[in-house]
N, C-alpha and C positions, 0 to 999 in steps of 0.2 A: 293627504300624503305629501303634497307639494310644499306645504308649510314646514314639514319636518325636514325636507331636503334643502332648505335655504342655507346659503353659505353665511358664515359669520359676518362678512362685510355687508351683506344685504340686511341682516338683522341689526347691525350697528347703525346703519343709516336711519332705520326707523326708530331706534331707541336713543334719542338724544337726551342730554342731561336736563334740558329745560323744557321738555315736553309737558303739556298740561296733564295728559292722562298717563303719567309716568308709571304708576303702579301696575297697570295692565301690561305694559311693555316689559317690565321687570319679571313678571311671572313667567313670560314665555321666553325670555332670554336665557342663553346658556351660561354656564359658569365661566367659560372662556371669555365671554364678553363682560360679565358682571365684575369679575375680580379686578381687571385693569381699570374699569370705570370707577370702582370703589376707591382705588388708589388715586385716580385723578380727582375725584371729589374730595378726598381727604386733603390733597395738596391745595385744591381750590379753597377749601375751608380755612386752611392756614393762611393762604394769600389774603382772603377777605378779612380775617382777623388782623393781619398786618395792615390792611387798609384802614381798619377802625383805629388801630394804635397810631398809625401815621396821622389820621385826622385829629386825634386827641392831642398828639404832640404838636401838630400845626396850630391847633387852637391855643394850647398853652404858650407856644412861642409867640403868637400874636398878642396874647394877653401880657406876657412879660415885656415884649417890645413896646407895647402901649403906643402905637403910632397915632399921629394926630387924626382927628375925625374927618378931615378933608381928603386924606389920601385914599388911593384905591385899595391898599392893603387893609386899612381900617374898615372900609366900606364892604369889600367883597371877600376878604380873608376869612372871617368867621362863617360866611355863607358857604364858601368852598369847603372849609374844615367840617362844618356841620353836614354838608352834603356827602362828603367822604365817609363820615361816621355813619350816617343813615344808610347810604348805599352799601357800605361794608357790612352793617348789621343785617340788612335785608338779604343780601346775597349769602352771607354766612348762615343765616337761618334756612334759606332755600337749599343750600348745599348740604347743610346738616340734616334736613328732613329727607332729602334724596339719599344721602349716605345711610341714614337710618333705615330707609326702605330697602336699599340694596343689601345692607348687612343683615337685616331681618330675613330677607329671602334666602341669602346664603346660609344663615344659621338654621332656618327651617329645613332647607335641603340637606344640610349636614345632619340634623336631628333625624330626618327620615332615613338617611343612609345608616345612621348609627342604630336606629330602631331595627332596621332590617338586618344589620350585622348581629345585634343581640338576638333577634329571632332565629337567625341561622345558627348562632352559637347554641341557643337553647335546643334547637332541633338536633344539632350534632351531639349535644349532651344526652338527649333522650336515646338517640341511636347508639351512643357509646354505652349507656346503661343497659340497653337491650342486648347489645353484643356481650357485655360483661356477664349478664344473666345467662346467655347461651353458653358462654365459656364456663361458667360455674356448673351449669347442667352437664356439659361435656366432661368436665373434670370429675363430677360425681359419677357419671356413667363409666368413665375410664377407671376410676377407683373401684367401682362395683365389679366391673369386668375383671380387673386385676385380682380382686378378692375371690371372685368366682374361679378364675384360672388357678389361683394359688390353692384354693380349697380343692379344686379338681386334681391338682398336682398332688396335694396331700393324700387325697383319696386314692389316686393312682399308685402313689408310693405305698400306702397302706395295703391296697389290693395286691401289689407286687410282692410285698413282704408276706402276706397271707398265702399268695400263690407259691412263693418259695418254700414257706412252711409246709404247705400241702404237698409240694413236690418232694421235699425231703421226707415227709411222712409216708408218701406213696413209695418213694425209693426204699425207705426202711421197711415198709410192708412187703415190697417186692423181694427184698433180701430175705426177710423172714419166711415168705412163701417159698422161695428157692431153697432156703435152708430146710424148711419143713418137707419139701418134696425130696430133697436129697436124703434127709433122715428117713422119710417114709420109704424111699427106694432102698436105702441101706438096710433098714429094718426088714423090708420084704426080702432082700437078698439074704440077710442073716437068718431070717426065719425059714427060708427055703433050704438054706444050707443046714439047718438043724433038722429038718424033717427027713 
């Protein structure tokens, strides 16, 4: 747990550019440390490429000047130029390999985050598909309920119309019965008056 709570300055002190076991330190370093180190290594790589170019230019300048063999320039100039070229190449290769390790680590971390983002997106799509399926089911249920309610309303309207028809028929039968009673009473009165 204490290793996770290290401050960036403490980790930077242990992760120097020229450390022999560089890869192990890169794996445990944070992105905050690796990104600036990557920029410094890229700058160092350009610097050492410049040293190589300077050594080649110095070698060519000595060759074109063609000093006499007894001078110090003729004796030590090519050695210095060759040493600059060799050291520039060695350090350029070292910085390039270190830079490749850091860039590879940053790229692998990015790929992990990208894979995780794709996984989260896929899970979100699955949840969205399930929610869409539930929404379709709810729409079908709502449509079925609406049809049932509409059918029930039609049945209620039909029953109400039949009830009105039955009421009017009952009303008409009531009138006929009243008329028949009145006629029967009138006929009974008439027949009594005749007797």
